[in-house]
C-alpha positions, 0 to 999 in steps of 0.5 A: 903441188896440187892436192887431190882431195878425192882420194879414198885412204885409210882416213876412215875413223870407224872402219869395219875391223875397228867395229867388229873389235869393239863389238867383240869386246862388248860381247865378251864383257857382257857374257863374263858379267852374265856368267858371274850374275848367273853364279851369284843367282845360283848360290842365292837359290841354294841358300834359299832351298836350304832355308826352306828345308829347315822351315819344313823341318820345323814345320814337321816338328811343330806338327809333331808337337801339336799332335802330342799336345792334342793327345795330352788334352784328350787324355786330360780327363783320364785317371791313368794319364793323370797318374802317369804324369804324377809318377814322371813329372812330379815324383808322387807315389801312392800310399804304401809304395817305395820309391827306389833311385839307382845311381850309376857310379862314375867311371874313374879316369884312366891311370887312376890308382886306389891305394891306401898306402901313401908310399904307393901314391908318391911313387906312382905320381913320381914315376909319372913326372919322371916319365914325362921328361923321358919321352 
């Protein structure tokens, strides 16, 4: 029984096929990881873009209010502007003027019955109760 130690067999620990498979798995995991990270970055980008748009709208609103305030400051010395403020904000009137207020009557809800006869009110109420079990 003589052993031949010079034989080349499948005793290699790292053969080429195993290295290719391990490398392929690592590359696949790397690609999947990068895709998920790209999706996270895209979502964050969309969130930041929406915040930027909100801030742009706020800036425009502040600019408009600033212009309005500047116009009010410029007109603060004007007698017409002061009269307008007096009428609108403080409800002041000139001597001899009469102030009228128009009040809208509220709408009555659907099915509202105006009747002075109590029997009609009772029959309307009873018919409403009676129709619910029928349905």
